[in-house]
C-alpha positions in Angstrom: 105.6 296.6 116.1 104.1 295.3 112.9 106.6 296.8 110.5 109.2 294.2 111.5 109.1 290.6 110.3 112.3 289.6 112.2 114.3 290.4 115.3 118.0 289.5 115.5 119.6 289.2 118.9 123.3 290.4 118.5 126.2 288.7 120.2 130.0 288.6 119.8 131.3 285.1 119.1 134.4 285.2 121.3 132.8 286.9 124.3 133.4 285.1 127.6 129.7 285.2 128.7 128.6 281.9 127.0 126.5 279.2 128.7 127.1 275.5 128.3 123.3 274.9 128.3 122.8 276.8 125.1 123.1 275.1 121.6 126.7 274.3 121.2 127.5 276.3 124.3 127.9 279.3 121.9 125.5 281.8 123.4 124.6 283.9 126.4 122.2 282.0 128.6 119.3 284.4 128.0 119.7 285.0 124.2 117.8 281.8 123.2 115.1 282.7 125.7 114.7 286.1 124.0 114.6 284.4 120.5 111.8 282.1 121.6 109.9 285.0 123.1 110.1 287.0 119.9 108.9 284.0 118.0 105.9 283.8 120.3 105.1 287.4 119.3 104.8 286.2 115.7 108.1 287.4 114.3 111.1 285.4 113.0 114.1 285.6 115.4 117.6 284.3 115.7 121.0 285.1 117.2 123.6 286.8 115.0 127.3 287.2 115.7 128.6 290.6 114.7 132.2 291.6 113.8 134.0 294.8 112.8 133.2 294.1 109.2 129.5 294.7 109.9 127.8 298.1 109.7 124.3 299.2 110.4 123.8 299.8 106.6 125.1 296.4 105.6 123.0 294.6 108.3 119.9 296.5 107.3 120.5 295.7 103.6 121.1 292.0 104.4 118.2 291.7 106.8 115.3 293.9 105.6 112.2 294.4 107.8 114.4 293.5 110.8 114.8 295.0 114.2 118.0 294.4 116.3 118.5 293.8 120.0 122.1 294.0 121.3 123.3 291.5 124.0 127.0 292.4 124.0 128.9 293.4 127.1 130.4 296.8 126.3 134.2 296.2 125.8 136.7 295.7 123.1 136.9 292.3 121.4 139.4 290.9 118.9 136.7 290.9 116.2 134.9 294.2 117.0 135.8 297.3 119.1 133.5 298.9 121.5 133.5 302.1 119.4 132.4 300.1 116.3 129.6 298.4 118.3 128.4 301.8 119.6 128.4 303.2 116.1 126.2 300.3 114.9 123.8 300.9 117.8 123.7 304.7 117.1 123.1 304.1 113.3 120.4 301.5 114.1 118.6 304.1 116.3 118.7 306.7 113.5 117.1 304.1 111.2 114.4 303.3 113.7 115.4 299.6 113.9 117.0 299.4 117.3 115.1 297.7 120.1 118.0 298.3 122.5 120.3 299.1 124.2 120.9 302.7 123.3 124.5 303.8 123.5 123.5 306.9 125.4 122.0 304.7 128.1 125.2 302.6 128.4 127.3 305.7 128.6 125.3 307.8 131.0 123.1 305.6 133.1 125.4 302.6 133.1 128.3 304.7 134.5 128.6 305.7 138.2 128.8 309.3 136.9 125.0 309.2 137.1 125.4 309.3 140.9 127.2 312.6 140.6 124.7 313.9 138.0 121.8 313.1 140.3 123.4 314.1 143.6 121.1 317.0 144.2 117.9 315.2 143.2 115.4 313.2 145.4 117.3 309.9 145.0 120.8 311.5 145.2 123.4 311.5 147.9 124.6 314.9 148.9 128.4 315.2 149.2 129.1 313.1 146.1 132.2 314.5 144.4 133.7 314.1 141.0 137.5 313.5 140.8 139.2 314.0 137.5 141.9 311.5 136.4 144.4 314.4 135.9 143.8 315.7 139.5 144.2 312.2 141.0 147.3 311.6 138.9 149.0 314.7 140.3 148.2 313.3 143.8 148.6 316.8 145.3 145.9 317.1 147.9 143.1 315.3 146.0 143.0 312.7 148.7 141.8 315.4 151.1 138.8 316.0 148.8 138.2 312.2 148.7 138.3 311.8 152.5 139.2 314.9 154.6 141.5 314.2 157.6 139.5 313.2 160.6 136.3 313.1 158.6 133.8 310.2 158.5 134.2 307.2 156.2 133.7 307.7 152.5 133.5 305.5 149.4 135.7 305.9 146.3 134.2 304.4 143.1 135.6 303.9 139.6 133.0 304.8 137.0 132.6 301.3 135.5 132.8 297.9 137.0 130.7 295.1 138.4 130.4 292.9 141.5 132.1 295.6 143.6 135.3 296.0 141.5 136.8 299.4 142.0 134.7 300.3 145.0 136.7 301.1 148.1 135.5 302.1 151.5 138.0 304.5 153.1 138.3 305.2 156.9 140.7 307.6 158.6 143.2 305.9 161.0 145.7 308.4 162.3 147.8 309.4 159.2 146.8 306.2 157.4 143.7 305.0 155.6 141.8 301.7 156.3 140.7 300.5 152.8 138.0 297.9 152.5 137.7 296.5 149.0 134.1 295.6 148.0 135.3 293.2 145.4 137.0 290.7 147.8 135.8 292.1 151.2 139.4 292.5 152.4 140.6 295.4 154.6 144.2 296.8 154.7 146.0 299.8 156.0 147.4 302.2 153.4 149.6 305.3 153.8 147.4 308.3 153.0 149.7 309.4 150.2 149.5 305.9 148.6 145.7 305.5 148.3 145.3 307.3 145.0 148.4 305.6 143.3 147.0 302.2 144.3 143.5 303.1 143.1 144.9 304.4 139.7 146.7 301.0 139.3 143.2 299.7 138.9 141.4 302.6 137.4 142.9 305.0 134.8 139.9 307.4 134.5 137.8 309.8 136.4 136.2 308.6 139.6 133.6 309.7 142.2 133.6 309.7 146.0 130.6 309.8 148.3 129.6 309.4 151.9 129.6 305.9 153.2 126.0 304.8 153.8 126.0 302.7 157.0 122.5 301.2 156.3 124.1 299.0 153.6 124.4 296.5 156.5 120.6 296.2 156.3 120.7 295.4 152.6 120.1 296.9 149.2 116.9 297.0 147.0 117.2 296.0 143.3 114.4 297.0 141.0 114.4 295.1 137.7 112.7 297.0 134.9 111.8 296.8 131.3 111.3 300.4 130.2 109.1 301.9 132.9 107.6 298.6 134.1 109.0 297.0 137.3 109.1 293.2 136.8 110.8 292.3 140.1 112.1 293.8 143.3 114.9 291.9 145.1 116.2 292.6 148.6 119.9 291.9 148.8 121.1 291.3 152.4 124.9 291.3 153.1 126.4 288.2 154.5 127.0 290.0 157.8 126.8 293.5 159.3 130.5 294.2 158.7 130.1 293.7 154.9 129.7 296.8 152.8 128.5 295.2 149.6 125.4 293.1 148.8 126.6 291.1 145.7 126.1 287.4 145.2 129.9 287.1 145.0 130.2 288.4 148.6 127.6 285.9 149.9 124.6 288.2 150.1 121.2 286.6 150.4 118.7 287.6 147.7 115.0 287.6 148.6 112.3 288.4 146.0 109.6 290.8 147.4 105.9 290.6 146.6 105.1 293.5 144.2 101.6 293.8 145.6 102.7 294.0 149.2 105.2 296.8 148.2 102.9 298.5 145.6 103.4 302.0 147.1 107.2 301.6 146.8 106.9 300.2 143.3 104.6 303.0 142.1 107.0 305.6 143.6 110.0 304.2 141.8 108.1 304.0 138.5 107.3 307.7 138.9 111.0 308.3 139.5 111.9 306.6 136.3 109.7 309.1 134.4 111.4 311.9 136.2 114.8 310.5 135.4 113.9 310.5 131.7 113.1 314.2 132.0 116.0 315.2 134.2 118.6 313.5 132.0 116.8 314.6 128.8 116.6 311.0 127.5 114.5 309.9 124.5 113.5 306.7 126.5 114.7 304.5 129.3 116.5 301.1 128.8 114.6 298.1 127.5 116.1 296.1 130.4 117.8 297.7 133.4 118.2 297.5 137.2 118.1 300.3 139.7 119.9 299.6 143.0 119.1 301.6 146.1 120.4 301.8 149.7 118.4 303.1 152.6 119.3 306.3 154.4 117.9 307.6 157.7 115.6 310.7 157.3 116.8 313.9 158.8 114.9 315.8 161.4 113.0 317.7 158.7 111.5 314.4 157.5 110.8 313.3 153.9 111.5 316.1 151.4 109.8 316.6 148.0 111.1 314.2 145.4 112.5 311.8 148.0 111.4 308.1 147.9 110.3 306.6 151.3 111.5 303.1 152.0 109.2 300.4 153.2 110.7 300.9 156.6 109.5 304.0 158.5 111.9 306.9 159.0 114.1 305.9 156.0 114.4 306.9 152.3 115.9 305.2 149.3 119.0 306.7 147.6 120.5 305.6 144.3 123.5 303.2 144.5 123.9 302.1 140.9 122.1 301.6 137.6 122.9 298.6 135.4 121.8 298.7 131.8 124.7 297.9 129.5 124.0 294.1 129.2 122.3 293.0 132.3 121.5 289.3 132.5 117.9 288.3 133.0 118.6 286.2 136.0 121.5 285.9 138.5 121.8 282.1 139.0 121.4 278.8 137.1 118.6 277.0 139.0 115.5 275.7 137.4 113.5 278.3 139.2 115.8 281.0 137.8 115.3 279.6 134.3 111.5 279.8 134.6 111.8 283.4 135.8 114.1 284.2 132.9 111.7 282.8 130.4 108.9 284.9 132.0 111.1 288.0 131.9 112.0 287.4 128.2 108.3 287.1 127.3 107.6 290.4 129.1 110.6 292.2 127.5 109.5 291.0 124.0 106.0 292.3 124.6 107.2 295.6 125.8 109.9 296.4 123.2 107.6 295.3 120.3 104.5 297.1 121.6 
């Protein structure tokens, strides 16, 4: 992208995602890696703290011939609100100086609403239901839509959250519900009428519910991508068969798969990312994102058009979650992870500037 002389990586100074290994302990772990990768591409680069006093116009005027890459977790901060940050991103996009992330991606793909939006597609889970906040607040029969009496287990999910926060597995037990919390892997019995009030104490917005996928016990596939290129595939194995989440926090074991050995699967998911762009009417896909998938047994009719076969016979992949708001480049702090993060940052710089 020869028209840019500089790339500025945006952060918020008081954010809680800083790493002690960065200069002065002031930055996200991966921001200095990205800066160095952009410099390797022949452009000036640095990290810039933004505040509510900044606008896209003021930043463009102060830093001419510059492109911007946001590395800000989407939330309100004392110095800048989420709405103000989103406005800056949108205005950067209009000016053609935004490398990422796009606010539309954070809003649509980064929310679990995407599971409802794609429920009838090849990667969707049929039986995914949207529950409005108003309907849940009334608590007048909405629990029977979330999990019908006598029906199989289902999962209730808040639209935003990480590491299993706001993800509850619900199972019928007489006139009560057994609730397993994906965040802390604890199970408790709740009176049926109290499930929604307890959930709304955590989540004051719309939510979705969907069938419980029992093959989570065999793990989850995470595809790490920059635009349409898959850079890594990780298999996340739960700590035991009773767990229903595969986060590091829950003790899951992460194994990196060989891309060549799983080329057919990789190619199929890449094709799906192009379909996603069309289905959701997106201008582009995120500069850095992950697609998490769980396996589901194929029905007697076998694999249907648009469905993605797993690497295990008789199974397909279904979408579990998309992360694209401010996904870290690596998940741990080992020397091996650092080397991988540096490699990823080089690839990202090459892709977003090409």
